[in-house]
C-alpha positions in Angstrom: -20.1 -13.0 81.0 -16.7 -11.1 79.8 -14.1 -9.4 82.0 -14.9 -6.3 80.8 -18.7 -6.6 81.5 -17.7 -7.7 84.8 -15.8 -4.6 85.6 -18.5 -2.4 84.5 -21.3 -4.2 86.0 -19.4 -3.7 89.3 -19.5 0.1 88.9 -22.7 1.1 87.4 -25.8 2.2 88.8 -29.1 3.9 87.1 -29.7 7.6 86.8 -30.7 9.3 89.6 -34.4 10.7 89.9 -32.8 14.1 90.8 -31.3 14.6 87.7 -33.9 13.3 85.7 -37.4 14.7 84.3 -39.9 13.7 81.6 -41.9 15.2 78.7 -44.4 12.5 79.5 -45.1 13.0 83.2 -43.4 16.4 84.4 -45.9 19.1 85.8 -43.6 21.9 84.6 -43.9 21.7 80.8 -45.2 25.2 80.5 -42.5 26.7 82.5 -39.8 25.1 81.2 -40.9 26.0 77.7 -41.2 29.8 78.8 -37.8 29.6 79.9 -36.6 28.3 76.7 -38.6 30.5 74.6 -37.0 33.5 76.7 -33.3 32.0 76.1 -33.9 32.2 72.4 -35.4 35.4 72.2 -32.5 36.9 74.0 -30.1 35.6 71.4 -28.6 33.1 74.0 -29.0 29.8 72.2 -27.3 28.3 69.3 -27.8 24.8 67.6 -25.0 22.6 66.7 -25.5 20.2 64.1 -23.3 17.3 63.6 -23.5 16.5 60.0 -20.5 14.6 58.5 -22.4 11.1 58.0 -22.4 10.3 54.4 -25.4 8.5 53.1 -23.6 5.2 51.8 -25.9 2.7 53.4 -28.8 4.7 51.5 -27.3 4.3 48.5 -25.9 7.8 47.6 -22.6 9.3 47.5 -23.6 12.5 48.9 -24.0 13.4 52.5 -27.0 12.2 54.6 -28.4 15.5 55.2 -29.1 16.5 51.6 -31.3 13.4 51.6 -34.9 13.1 50.8 -36.8 10.4 52.3 -39.8 11.0 49.9 -42.0 13.2 51.9 -45.1 14.8 50.0 -42.9 18.1 50.0 -39.9 16.4 48.6 -37.9 18.4 51.3 -34.4 17.3 52.5 -33.5 16.8 56.0 -31.2 19.9 56.0 -34.4 21.9 54.7 -36.6 20.6 57.5 -34.3 21.3 60.3 -33.7 25.1 58.5 -37.5 25.6 58.6 -38.0 24.3 62.2 -35.4 26.7 62.9 -37.1 29.6 61.6 -40.2 28.8 63.1 -39.1 28.5 66.7 -37.2 32.0 66.6 -40.4 33.5 65.2 -42.5 31.9 68.3 -39.8 33.1 70.7 -39.6 36.3 69.4 -43.7 37.0 69.5 -43.6 35.3 73.2 -41.0 37.6 74.1 -40.6 40.8 71.9 -39.1 43.2 74.4 -36.2 40.6 74.5 -36.0 39.8 70.9 -35.8 43.6 70.3 -32.9 43.9 72.5 -30.9 41.1 71.0 -31.7 42.4 67.2 -30.8 38.9 65.5 -33.3 37.6 63.2 -32.2 34.0 63.3 -30.8 31.3 65.6 -27.3 31.0 65.0 -26.4 27.4 63.6 -23.2 25.9 63.5 -22.6 23.0 61.1 -19.7 20.5 61.7 -19.6 19.1 57.8 -17.8 19.0 54.7 -17.6 21.4 51.7 -20.1 19.5 49.6 -22.8 20.7 52.5 -21.8 24.3 52.3 -22.3 24.3 48.5 -25.5 22.7 49.3 -26.8 25.4 51.2 -25.6 28.0 49.0 -27.6 26.7 46.0 -30.6 26.7 48.4 -29.9 30.3 49.5 -29.6 28.8 53.0 -33.3 27.7 53.1 -34.5 31.4 54.1 -32.0 31.7 56.9 -29.3 34.8 56.7 -26.2 33.7 55.5 -24.2 35.2 58.6 -25.7 32.8 60.8 -25.2 29.9 59.2 -21.4 28.9 60.0 -19.7 25.9 58.2 -16.9 24.1 60.0 -14.7 21.0 59.3 -13.7 18.2 61.8 -10.3 16.9 61.6 -8.8 13.7 60.2 -6.8 10.7 61.6 -4.5 8.3 59.7 -6.1 4.9 59.1 -4.1 1.8 60.1 -3.9 -1.9 59.6 -4.7 -4.2 62.4 -1.2 -4.2 63.2 -1.2 -0.7 64.0 0.9 0.3 60.6 -0.3 3.3 58.5 -2.3 2.8 55.5 -1.3 4.3 52.0 -4.4 5.5 50.1 -2.1 6.2 47.2 1.7 6.2 46.7 2.4 9.4 48.1 -0.5 10.0 50.4 -1.7 8.6 53.7 -5.1 7.5 53.9 -7.0 9.2 56.7 -10.5 9.3 57.9 -12.6 11.9 60.4 -12.0 11.6 63.8 -15.6 11.2 64.9 -18.4 13.1 66.1 -16.4 13.4 69.4 -13.8 15.5 67.0 -16.1 18.5 67.6 -14.6 19.8 70.7 -10.9 20.2 69.3 -12.5 21.6 65.9 -14.7 23.9 68.1 -11.7 25.8 69.6 -9.3 25.7 66.8 -11.8 26.6 64.0 -12.6 29.4 66.1 -16.2 28.4 66.8 -16.2 29.1 70.4 -15.1 32.2 70.1 -17.7 33.1 67.4 -20.5 31.7 69.7 -19.1 34.3 72.8 -18.9 37.3 70.2 -22.7 36.7 69.6 -23.6 36.2 73.1 -24.7 32.5 73.0 -24.5 30.9 76.4 -26.5 27.5 75.3 -26.1 24.9 72.4 -28.2 22.3 71.4 -26.1 19.5 69.9 -27.7 16.7 68.0 -27.0 14.5 64.7 -28.4 15.0 61.4 -30.2 11.8 60.5 -33.2 12.1 63.4 -36.3 13.5 61.1 -38.5 14.4 64.2 -35.9 16.5 65.9 -37.0 19.3 67.8 -34.3 22.2 66.6 -33.7 24.4 69.6 -36.3 23.0 71.6 -37.3 25.5 74.2 -38.8 22.9 76.7 -35.6 20.7 76.8 -33.5 24.0 76.9 -35.8 25.2 79.9 -35.3 22.1 81.6 -31.5 22.3 81.4 -31.7 25.7 82.7 -34.0 24.9 85.7 -31.5 22.0 86.6 -28.4 24.5 86.2 -27.2 21.8 84.1 -23.6 22.2 82.2 -24.5 19.4 80.0 -27.3 17.1 79.5 -29.1 14.5 77.1 -32.6 13.7 75.8 -32.9 9.8 75.9 -35.7 7.6 75.1 -37.1 4.7 77.0 -35.5 1.7 76.2 -38.4 -1.1 76.5 -36.7 -4.1 75.4 -33.2 -5.3 76.9 -32.1 -7.0 73.6 -32.3 -3.4 71.7 -28.9 -2.8 70.8 -28.6 0.9 72.2 -26.4 2.5 74.3 -27.9 3.7 77.8 -27.0 6.7 79.9 -26.0 5.6 83.4 -23.7 6.3 86.1 -20.1 4.8 86.5 -18.1 5.4 89.4 -20.4 8.5 90.2 -20.0 9.8 86.9 -22.5 10.1 84.1 -21.4 8.3 80.7 -22.9 6.2 77.9 -22.4 2.4 78.4 -22.9 0.6 74.9 -25.3 -2.8 74.6 -22.2 -4.8 74.4 -20.6 -3.5 77.6 -23.2 -4.6 80.0 -24.0 -8.2 80.7 -27.2 -9.8 79.8 -27.9 -10.1 83.5 -27.7 -6.3 84.2 -29.4 -5.5 80.9 -32.6 -7.4 82.1 -32.9 -5.8 85.7 -35.8 -3.9 86.5 -37.0 -1.7 88.8 -40.2 -2.0 91.3 -42.5 -0.5 88.6 -41.3 -3.4 86.3 -39.3 -1.0 84.1 -35.9 -1.8 83.1 -33.3 -0.4 85.5 -31.2 0.9 82.7 -33.4 2.5 80.0 -32.3 6.1 79.4 -31.7 5.1 75.5 -28.8 7.8 73.9 -30.0 9.4 71.0 -27.2 11.9 70.3 -29.5 15.0 71.2 -27.6 17.3 73.8 -27.4 20.4 75.6 -23.9 22.2 76.7 -23.3 25.4 78.1 -20.5 27.5 76.1 -18.5 27.6 79.6 -18.6 23.5 79.5 -17.3 23.4 76.0 -14.8 25.9 76.8 -13.4 23.8 79.8 -13.8 20.6 77.5 -11.1 21.7 75.2 -8.4 21.6 78.0 -9.4 17.9 78.8 -10.4 16.7 75.1 -7.0 14.8 75.1 -8.3 12.7 77.8 -10.9 11.3 75.5 -10.5 7.6 74.6 -10.4 6.5 71.0 -12.8 4.0 69.7 -11.7 1.3 67.5 -13.9 1.1 64.2 -13.1 -2.2 61.7 -13.3 -0.9 58.1 -12.9 -1.6 54.6 -10.2 0.8 53.5 -8.4 1.4 50.3 -4.8 0.3 50.1 -2.0 0.5 47.8 -1.1 -3.4 47.1 2.2 -4.5 46.6 2.1 -4.1 42.6 1.5 -0.3 43.8 -2.1 -0.4 42.4 -4.9 1.3 44.7 -7.0 -1.6 45.7 -10.3 -1.7 47.4 -10.6 -4.7 49.7 -13.8 -7.0 49.7 -13.8 -7.1 53.8 -12.5 -5.4 56.6 -8.9 -4.6 56.6 -8.0 -1.6 58.7 -9.3 0.5 61.4 -10.6 3.9 62.1 -10.0 5.8 65.1 -12.8 7.7 66.4 -14.1 9.9 69.5 -17.4 9.8 70.3 -19.4 13.3 71.4 -21.0 11.6 74.5 -17.3 10.8 75.9 -17.6 14.1 77.7 -20.4 13.4 79.8 -18.1 12.1 82.8 -16.5 16.0 83.4 -20.0 17.4 83.6 -20.6 18.6 87.2 -24.1 19.1 86.7 -25.3 16.7 84.4 -29.4 16.0 83.6 -31.6 13.8 81.6 -34.7 14.9 79.9 -36.9 11.7 78.6 -39.2 12.1 75.4 -41.6 9.8 73.9 -39.7 7.9 70.9 -42.7 8.2 68.6 -42.7 12.1 69.1 -38.9 12.7 68.8 -36.8 10.2 67.3 -37.0 8.6 63.9 -33.3 7.9 62.6 -32.3 7.5 58.9 -29.8 4.8 58.8 -30.7 2.1 56.1 -32.2 1.8 52.8 -35.7 0.4 52.8 -34.7 -3.0 52.3 -33.8 -3.2 55.9 -37.2 -2.0 56.6 -36.2 -0.6 59.7 -34.5 3.0 60.9 -34.8 3.7 56.8 -36.9 6.2 54.4 -40.0 4.4 55.0 -40.0 4.4 58.4 -39.1 8.4 58.5 -42.0 9.1 56.1 -44.3 7.0 58.4 -43.2 8.3 61.3 -43.8 12.1 60.4 -46.8 11.7 58.8 -48.3 9.7 62.2 -47.1 12.6 64.2 -48.7 15.5 61.8 -52.0 13.3 61.7 -52.1 13.4 65.3 -51.6 17.5 65.3 -54.4 17.5 63.1 -56.7 15.5 65.2 -55.7 17.4 68.4 -56.6 20.8 66.2 -60.3 19.3 65.9 -59.9 18.2 62.2 -62.5 16.3 60.5 -61.3 13.6 57.8 -63.5 12.7 54.8 -62.8 9.1 55.3 -61.9 7.0 58.3 -57.8 7.4 58.3 -55.6 4.6 59.2 -52.2 5.8 61.0 -50.3 3.5 58.7 -51.9 5.2 55.6 -52.3 8.7 56.4 -50.0 11.0 54.4 -50.5 14.3 56.0 -47.5 16.6 55.9 -47.3 20.2 57.6 -44.6 22.4 56.8 -42.5 23.3 59.9 -43.2 27.0 59.0 -46.7 26.5 59.6 -46.4 24.6 62.9 -43.2 23.6 65.0 -44.9 21.4 67.4 -48.7 21.3 66.4 -49.1 24.8 68.0 -51.4 27.2 66.1 -53.4 24.7 63.8 -56.9 24.9 65.9 -57.9 28.5 65.0 -57.5 27.8 61.2 -58.4 24.1 61.0 -60.9 23.4 63.5 -64.1 21.8 62.1 -62.4 21.5 58.6 -62.6 18.4 56.6 -59.2 17.2 55.1 -58.2 14.2 52.9 -55.0 12.1 52.6 -52.7 13.0 50.8 -52.2 16.4 51.7 -49.4 18.7 52.2 -49.9 21.9 54.2 -47.5 24.8 53.5 -47.0 28.6 53.7 -46.9 30.6 50.5 -44.6 33.9 49.7 -47.1 35.8 51.7 -47.4 33.8 55.0 -50.7 32.4 53.8 -51.5 28.6 54.7 -52.0 26.6 51.7 -53.3 23.2 51.3 -51.7 21.0 48.4 -54.2 18.2 47.7 -51.5 15.6 46.3 -53.9 13.8 44.4 -55.3 16.8 42.5 -52.6 19.1 42.4 -54.6 22.0 40.9 -57.1 22.0 43.9 -54.9 24.6 45.9 -56.8 26.2 48.8 -55.4 29.4 50.4 -56.9 30.5 54.0 -56.2 33.6 55.7 -52.6 34.5 56.7 -50.8 32.3 59.5 
């Protein structure tokens, strides 16, 4: 055990049960959902996307959110997320029409920390049906890249090499780019913060938001249960009585393997970069942003060689400094944790299909499996015995946000894979048989 691990082990303790609840076992789901839907209808909720990641490991040179994992619809991650935002706002307004009429806003404000390339992509897609004024783009700041000796690297003869300051650079950008001011002007009180690469992310999840409101939380995190101690994922726990994310490498093997009386890992709150923060909390953070630590990432960084030529190294030759979005957790006075089932809410896109994990194939399979369960729960019959790893059912977020509303249209109906269920331009549900594309069937309006 290293010295750092010994220090962490001596200071950490598991998440307290008072600050935690679970989608799997909670008795208050309906209450939480109503609270969240009401806040959305009142225009008190915004969504903030950390979208700066590039698709390098996927073999593409553009932002990861523009990537399609090869669904039947061929939708990008951005389009899927935009349509979920449209749907959840519609559901909230239907549930609380009086509050929605007072707020007089069609869309949930969506703030996207991304490059100019992403903004142009949204423009080319007409914002996927969202109002332009409710989609706000802003860029994070950059920091110089350094050699291992701490010297600044030149990218070109008269140009310093720079890199984004990590997703923790969010807090500086929110203040200095005027985003916090815009949120306050729009009446936003609560912000759902998430990373772009989770294909199952529930945008502005009303259950999560309602849970946080019930806890009077100023900051909160969604987590998935860590089952294997060897899984290399950061876990949320208490360090010196403050909540924070502790990385896999920072905890000793002995502590990673500790189990509670029920046999579950004692430190099992796996961080998935899915957070709730109040606008007041975000405003206070700017004053403390300089206290956030820098994390060192070893990278291959282009440099100017002695002959004056720009050179691309074959191995890591320098470091980039980053701040992490979760480094603000210790500043929270009322932190809360919401546990969700991994198969329902977390399927990240990190690698190409060669890795066979967290890749386009696994994202597709996880979304298809989820939608297959929605159809089964809605009373759908199937032409043949479908196997979960073979099914190809895709349901547009515009049809259903989380499996709701399907039963009244589909109960007793017999469907066959592959099938894509969409809305047409008249808001009618349309079945696209992907084997026989000419067999489109339209049923009554959704």
